[in-house]
N, C-alpha and C positions, 0 to 999 in steps of 0.2 A: 504493500499500500504506500500510497505517495504522504509527503508530509502535509498536505493540506486537510488529507482526513483525521489524522491524527491532531492537528490541531482544533480543529473543531470538536472531536470529542473530548480535549483538554480542557478548552475552555468553557464548553457545557459543564463539565463535570466540577470546574472551579465556580462558576457562577451558581449553580445548583450547592455547594456548599458554604454561598455567601461569602468565599475570600475576593481577597483583592491578589493583584499581583504582588505587593511588598508582603501581605501574611502569611502568601502560601509560601512565598521564600522565606521566611524567617520558618516556618513550622515545617520544612522541607529539607533547608540547608542549599538549596538550589536558585543560584544565580534570578533575579528579575529580569536580568539581558537573556539569559538562558531560557526562562518559561517564557517571555513573551515571543522570542525567535522560534521557539515551538510551536505556540500557538498560532502564530501567520503562517507557519507551514515552510520554515525554511530548516529547520533542522528538527529530526528524531532524535529520541532518547537513548543515550545506553542504558543495559537492561537496572545497573545500580540507580541512577539516577531515575527510572522508570517507577522504582521501587520504590524509592523516597517519596515520592508527589503523591505515588496511591495510597501509602500508608497517612501522611499529612492530609488526603481526599478523605479520608476513613471510608473506602469505595466497597462494595458487596462485592463477590466474585465475579456474578455477570459483568458489572461493570469493569471490574480489574481484568475481566477475559478480553473486553472491547479494546481498550486500552493496549492490553500485548498483543492483540493481533496488529491492531492499525501501525505499531511502533517496528514490526518488524521491516527491515530492508532487504532487499538481495544481495547477497553476495558478490563479493568483490575484492579487487586485490589491493585497495586503497586502506591500509592498519591505521586503526583507531583507538591507540591503545590506553592514551592517557587517561590517569586515574581522575574523577572531576572535580573539576574547581570549585575551593571554599568561599560561600557566601559571603561567610564573616571573616575574609582577609583583611587586617588592615596594616596601615603602616608602610615599612619598606621603600619608603617614596625615593631616597638618595639611590639605594639598590638599583630600585626597578630603572631609576634615569641612567644609570650605569649599564645597563646590560642590555636596556632599550639604545643605547647610542650604539653598542658593540651589535646590536642586531642591524640597526641601520647602516654600519659602518660595512658589514659583509653584503645587505644590499646593494651597496652602493659600487663595490669593488669586486662584488664576485668571489671573494675568499672564503676558505673552511674556518668557523670561530668552534673554539672549544672554550668553556665555561667550566669551572669551577666552585660551587659557592657551599663553602666553607666553615666551620666556627670552630671553637674549642672544646665543644662538647655534644653530646646527641639531644636531640630534641629542642637545637635551636630554631628549627624551621626552615631547613636545605630543601626537604621535597618539596614544603609546602609553597616555597618561595619559587622551585623550577618549574613544577606544575602551574601557577597560576601566569608564570612568565612564558612559557610554551603556550598554554590557551590564549595569550593577548596575542601572540606572532602568529596563531597557526594560520592565519589566514593567507601569508604570505609561502605558506608551503604547503601544495595543493595535493603532492603525493602522499601525504598522512604524518603521523607519528607513531615512534615505535618508544614502548617502554617497558625498561625490565628493573625489580629489584636484586640488587647484586651482593644482596645479604651479606656483604661486607663485612658486621660485627654482628652477626648472629649468632646468638647464644650457644648453637652448637658447634662454634668455632668451626665453620666448613663455608665461608663462603663458595658463592655459586660458580662453578666451573666456567670461565667464557664460553668454551666450547657448546653448553648445553644454552647458555643465553643465546650464541648463533643461531642455534637450530630456531628456537622460538623467533627471532627476527626474522630467517630466512622464508620460515612457514609461511608468516605472517606476509610477507612479501610475495605469495604465490608458488614458491618452491615443493615442490611434494616433498613430503616428506622421506620415501624412499630415494630421492635424489640430493638429499642433504650427504655430505661427504662424512666420514668416518672421523677425519682427523679435524683438530682445532685451524690449525695453518691454513689448510684446503678451505675448511669453513668460512674462514674470515677473508681468505682471496675471493671467494664466490658472494661471500656479503658485501665487500667494495665496487664487485662487477655490478651487482644488481642494484646498487646504490649509485652508481656513478654519474648517471643521466636523471638522478633524480634531487627533487627541492625536498627534504624532508628534516624533520624533527626525530632527533634520538636521544631519548632521555636515560643515563646511566644512573641510576639511584644506588647510594649505600655501597660506595664502592669501598673496596678492600686498598687496594694501590696501584699505581700503573701496568705492574706486569699483568693483573688481571682484566685492565680497561685497554690494553693498545690493541688484540685481537678485533675488540669492538669500534674500533673508531672508523667511520666513513672517511672518503678522502675528496666526496663530493665536494665542489666548490660549493654547491646550491644546499647542503646541510647543515644544521646548526645542531650540535652535540653538547648535550647540556648535563653534567655529571655533579654528582652530590656526593659528598667522602666526609670522614671524620679527620680522614689524613690532609695534610697540606696538599700530597700532589705535586712536590716542586717539581718533579725528575719532566712531570709535562712542559713547563715552561722552557726547561733547557732543549729537549730533547722531540718535542711535538709543538711547539711555538704555541701553547695553551695561556691564554687568558684567566688566571686567578681572582675572583670577586671574595674576596674575605666576608660572611657573614656571621656578625657578632649578635649579642640577645639585644632584646628590644630595647629603644628607651622607654622611661619612665612614660612618656606623653602616648608611646605607641603600645604598651604594654596594658595602658587605663583605658584607651579606645579599643583594643580588643576584648578587654572585659567588659565593657558596656556593652559591645555589640552581639555578646551573649546573653547578658543579664541587665541589660536595660539602660539608657542614659539615666532614669531617675533615680534608680535605687544607688548607683553610685554616687551621683549627685547628694542623697539624701544622707551618706555616710563617705564623703570624699576622703575622709583621713583615713579611715580603716580599709577605703578600696586601696590608697597608693599605700599604706601598709601590706597590704596583699600581698600585691603585685611586687612589692620588693623584697617578701619572703618566698616569692616563687622566683625570686633573683632574677627577673622579667624574661625568665625562658617561657619561649611562645608554647613548649609541651605544660609546663606545669601551669600556665593561666589557661591555657584552654581545658585543661583538666579540671581545676578551680571552675573555672564559669560553667563548663558543664553542669557539676555537681550543684552551684549553686544556682543553676537555672529549673532544677528540676526541687531545689526545695526551697520557693520564693519567700518564705516568711523568716527563712532564718537569717539574723542579722549579720552583716558581715564582720561585725568585731568579735563574733562567736568562730566564725572561721578564721580570723588572725588570733584568737586566743588556741585554738585548736593544732593549728598550723607550727605556733610557737613550741606547745607544749609536746609536739610529736618528737622525738629524738632521732635522728638521720641514721637510716641505715643502707641507703642505695649509695656506694662510696663512687661509684663508677659516674652519679651525676652532682657531685658533692659540687661547690663553689668555692669551698675553703671557708665558707661563712656554716657554722655548725648548726644555726638557724634556720638555713635551707638549705633542703635536699629534697630530691623530686620524689624518692621513697616514701620520705613524709608523706607527700600529696596524694602517689598512691594508696598510699594507708590510710588516709582519710577517705580518701574516695572508696577504696574496698570497703571501707567501716560502714560507709553507709548507706551499701547494698542490701536488699533483703538476704536474707538467709539463705532461701534455695538458688539467688543471681550471685552469691559469693563463691557457693559448691561449685558451679555450674562454670563460672569464671576459672578456678583452679585446675579444671577439668580439660579446657581448653589449651590452655597452656601446653598440657602433654600431647597435643597434636604436631606429628612431626613435619608436617608441611607448611611451607610458608601461607597458606589459606586454606580456608576450609568452608564446605557446604554445613547450609543448617542440620541438615541428616546428620555428619560425621559428627559435628560437636553434641548434638544430643545424644548418639550412640556412645562418644567418651564419656559423657555422664549419665549415664544410666536416665535420660530424663524424656518425657514423651514429645513430638515433635511441637505441639500447642506449645505447650510448657519451655520448651527449648525457644523457641521464638519470641515470647515474652521476654524470657532473660537475653537475649541477644540484643531486643528492643534497649532493654533497660542500660547493658552494658554499651551499647553504642550513645545514649545519650550521655550516659558518662565520661566521653572518649577513651574508653577502657580495651576498646576494637574499633574497626573502621572497616569500609566494605570495598573493594577493589573494582576495577571496570566491568570484570565478570559476575558480580554481586556476591560474589563469596564475602566471607568475614576473613580479618587480618587482624593480628594482635601485633601490635609493634614490636619489636625485638626487645625493647627493654620493659616492657609490661609484661613481656612473655617471660622474662628474667624471676619479674617479681611473681609471677603466678606457681612458677617452678618451686620458688623459694618457701612461697604458702604451702604446697603440697608437701614438700620435707615438713617444716616445721609444725603441719598439723597433724600429719600420719595417715592423707589420702592412701586409697590403695591403688596404685600406681599401675600395677600388675593387672587386675580387674580392669581398670579403666582402657589399658591398652586391648585386653581380651576383647572389650565389645568394640573396639573398632575394627579387629579384624576380622570379629564376625558379623560386624555390619558389611565389611567388604565381599565378604565369603559369601554371605547366606542372600544376599541380593544380587549378586552376579549369579547367582542359581535362580534365582529365579527372574532376572531380565533374560537369561539363555532361556530359558523357557517362553518367555515372551515371544523369543524371537524365532522360535520351534526349529531351530538350527542341530538339537542334539535331545530328541525326545528319546525318554526311556532312563535314562542315566539316573544313579541310586542318589539321592538328595544325601548333602551335609548332616550331620548329626545336631540335635536342635541348639540355637545360639545362646550364649547366657541370657539371663534376665536384661533389658533394658535396652536392646538391641533395635534400631527405629528399623521396621521393614517398609519397603518403597512399594507403593504398589503402579504398577506399568500399565497403563490402559490401551498403547498400542508400542507397536516393535518403535516410532520414533523417539518415544518415552524413553525407553529400555536402550537406545543406544547413546540419548543423551546425558542417562546416567552413568555409563560405562565412560563420556568424555569428560564428566565432571568430576567423576574420581579415580581418573587414571594416575595423575600425578599424585594423589594421597597414598595409593595404590603403591608407586613408587619410592616414594619418602617411607612408607610402612617396613617395605623390604628391607630396606636401605638402614633403616634407624633404629627400628623396634627387636634389639638384639637380644633380650633376656633369653636365658638357654631353655625355660618355662614355657615361652612361645615357640620353641623349636617345630613344632607340631603345627600349630597354626601356618607360621610361613609355610611349611611343606606345602600344605593343601589351598595357599590362599587364593594363587592364581588358576585352579581346576576348571573354573567356568570363565574364566575371562579369554579362554581358546577361542570360542565364538565370535567374542569383539576381535581379536586379533586377525582373525581369519577374516570374515566380513569387510573388515576395512583394510585389510593387507598391512597389517604394522608388524610387519616382520621382526624389524629393531627391537621394538620394545618389547616382543616377547621375547624374545633373545635374551635380552637382558634379564626380565622377571624371571622365566625359566629357566637360568642358570643359577640364581639366589634360591630358587625353590629346589632345584635338582642338590645344590650343597646340602640342604637341609635334609632332605630325603637320603642321602647318602650317609652324612653325619648321624640318622634315625637308624640306617639300614633297613629301611622297608621297603621289601620287591617291589609291591604294588604301586607305591609313590615315588621309586627311580624309576620303573618302565614308562609310568604315564608321561613322568616330565621329559625324560630323556626322548619319548616320542615327540611330544609338541616342539620341544629344542631342536629334534633332528630334521620335521619338518620345516620350522621357520629358515633355520640353516640352510636346508635345500633351495629353497626359495628362491634365496640371494644369492643362489650359484656358490656358498662356503660349501663344497662335495667333502673334501677331506674330513672336517669338521662333524658334515652329520655323521661321516661312517663312525666317527667317535661314538656317537650316541645310539648311533643302530648295534655296535658291539655289543656297548653297555647294556641294552635292549636283550641282545640275545643271552648275555650272563643270567639276566634274570628268569627266562623263561621256563626253569625246572623249579623254580623255588612259586609260581603264579599259581592261582584257582585256575579251571578251564576259562573260564567268563574272560578274565586278565590275560591268559595265553592267548583266546583269540583276538582282543585288542591290540595284543603287543604287536601279534603275524599282522594284523591288518596295518598298523602303522609302519612295519618294516615294509612291507609291500608298498603302503604309498610313496616312503622316500626312495625305495628302488625304482620305481616308475619314474618320480620325479628326475632323476638322476640318468633315464634312457635305461637301465637295464632291466627290459622288458620281460624276459624270460624269468628271472629271478623273482621280481615283483609280481608273474604268475605264481609261480610255485608259493610265496608268500600269501598271498591271495586266496589261494583253494585249501592252503593248511588253515587258515583264517575259517573259511567257510565249514570244514570237514568239522571244528571245535563247534561252530554257530549249529551247524544241525544237530551235533550230539547232543547239546545242550538245550534243543528246541527252542532257541530262542530265534523266534521267524524275524524280529526287527534285525537282527544282527545278520541273519541269514542272507535276507532281501538288500541289504547295504553291500555284501559282500557279494553276492551275483553279481551287482552292479561292476562290483573292482574287478570280477574274475573278468563279464563280460570286455570289461575298458581294455585289460591289456591284452584278451584274444584279439580285440580288432587292431590295436596297435602293434603286435605281432602277425595280422594280414590273416588272421582266421574270423573273417566278416559275419557268416552265418551262423557259426557256433556264438559268436560274440550275441547276434541279436535272439537266437534261444534263449540264453541266459540271460539277459536285460529284460526281456519280453516274461519270463517268469517273476521278474524281479518285482515287475510293476504293481500288479495285485495287491500284494503283500505292503509295497510302500504306502500305498491308499490306504489300506484298512489300518495301518498301523499311524496313521497321520503325518509321514514324515516325508515333508514336501521340498524341502531340499535335496533329500536323497531321491527323490522323486523327479527332481529336475535334473540332476545328475545322470538319472537314467534315461531319460528323454535323449540329453546330450550324445551320451556311448549309443544309444539307438541310430541317430543321427548320422553318427560319425561314421557306422557300419553302412547303412545306407548309401552313403556319399561315396564311400570306396565301393559299395557294388553298381555305381551308376546310377541310380534311382535319384535324382539331385532335388525332384518336386518334393516325394516326400521327406528326404532328408531336411530339407527348408523346415516342412512342419514340423517336425521333431526339435528341431532346433529352436522356431519358435515358440512351441509349448516348453521347453526349458527356459529360454527367455524368461517368459511371463512368470513361470513358476519362482525361477531366482527374485525375480521383482518383486514379488509378494512376501518373499522374505527378507529384504533389504540385503541381499547379497549383490555387492558392486561388483566385487573379483570376480565372480564367476558368472558374473552375466557379461562380464567384457569377455571372460575366455570363449562366452558361445556365440556373442560378434563376432569374434575371432573365426569360428567357424563358419558361422553366416555366411561372413563376405567372401571367404575360399571356396564354398558353393556357387555363390553368385559370380564369382570371377569366372566359374567352369561354365556357366550359363552364359556369359559375355554381359553380363549385366556391372559393367565396370562403374557407372555412376554408385550405383546402390552398393556396390562392394565397399568404396568408397565412402560412400555416408555411413556404414556399419561400422569400419574401421575406424573413423572421426570418435563415432557414439563410444566405442571400445576404450579411447584414448582421454575422454571428455570424462567417463565414467573411474578411468583408475587416476586422472590428474585429481579430481575429488577426495580419493581416498589417499593420495600421495604414494602412488605404487609405481615401481622402476621402470614397469612396462609398457608407461604410455608413451614412452620417444619409440617404441619399437610401432605400436600402434599408429601413430603417427607416419612413420616412415614407411608401412604399409600403404597407407592411403596416400600418400605424396607420390609413389613411386610411379602409382595410375595414371598422372597427370600427363597427358601428351606422350603416352606410350603405348596406346592402344588405337 
């Protein structure tokens, strides 16, 4: 939908709520200008901004659904990654004038500008200034904005690897994930090539040092790079020609203006001496003033002098943010803010600090705390209003690094059950993946996991699209959990965690992610000497390795699977034989693949497992047709079809129609083959399997080419390329090349 339709709906909702632009801005935290632009149809909101507007308007579910639908924008390759600008931004006139002079100079001369907004302590407002500046000049950079939190001073002590940051940038610029190089230097070279002719803003937030930054610097004259860091980064001046802007704490006037923006001019004027002492006790630190202001805004009857007294009497504990004056310590501000939370929200806050990733969904946070989702959302709103957490551009919840440190300290001090909380998070990722996979209808009949511990949020999926959206929402949390939750008592949970993520990786063609996660889960399985888990994880890893052409590594996993066969029950033997056959088939070793497929079929028959038999009949048929035994292949696959329909395995049915089409094409019955292929394509579309849709389109194109239908063949290959490009698969270029070779050749 266009912005005009959204603007009409937003204006109508605001007027129904009897709010002015200014009052809606105050209630939501979204600037008046941004709301006005939306209502006039000149812009559409990001998810986080839309959520804040809808909460402020107190819309019902139907109204929210209308606004969400109207706000959807078509996918495009112009990144818009900036976090929202703060409506309460105040002061910094001198600094803003300086950075705008630099931007203006860049525009006049066409030179590349690197800025580092730095200060002596965390919480000085570096990110806020960088984002505000970027929003103010974004109209000068039509190719978009890139943003990344480099976590240079994250409590884990593990700054974000620049290679991972580059992956996110390249994908945002339209590079398929499968085409992103493995080496950081190669990614950096590709990033500079991709940005060479673009006018972009690149915000590198919370950088550790020059070494982390340099691979991320574009070299285009049209790019503005804004860096924030707690380090001085003086090496950038010497080696990279950077211009550094030192950012100090607020002046007294700026701090008072910021406090008044949050709690009202009248309140500050009524107790002007207390207000002045309050910002002094905050050491004019923007983060501290924001937290105090947010807390006071939720306690409108609390005298400012009471807040002053409480801050004076709280002993400093957060040494990292001490100004040297023992009366002024941000931990005291955190402590004061924390103590005013309701008991349930205070407990919830402590559990959020245990989340292993940089951001989290409401469902993941609720599971960590063992709270219901509705209750969790109330806690999250209370924490957001107290400025103890924020939301990123995707609408996920983010704890500031130092707030996370404070929360983790409280967990230790109060003896919260960390192990149970982490178990709940792992169970959340495991059990909802099982439900999502059932919704996708890609692996019917697999055994459900053991029941989760109490307090895990269960997500309901009404469609396959919702299931895929959930996977996308939580894949970063999955990776962080696998890498960070190292308690040996969680080893079995880690071993089984990705069992039902295989379908997502397969549908999306995300082989690199599957390789990364399966190596970790396989290590856990080996440590526990669990033959079933070893075979299962090795099979998934081998499949992903074979997909990306790492044949030798896939062979290592096949050998590991073979070593487990004698230790497995019959059903798992059958699944393992099937997995070995699949890898051999992908390697082009069709005779071996057929042998293992027939062995798996025999085991499924012995078990009277009709679903397994039908799937393996197709596998046998596929390898037969690849070996040239097309009539035998037809017979085998045609026997499989009714069983697959009976068991509801639409993905298996799709694969079987593709096998039948392949056999008939090679028997010369092209019209029948095309009909079979198109039935396969339809079924794969119904289960949202883009990767295999592209594979079938490749087969359709080859049959059309035999019929002399070059234009249709080309269109089929281009459609395959588009599907593969959407999921970031490396075969995109192969399909495009096939299409392009038809131009002018026949």
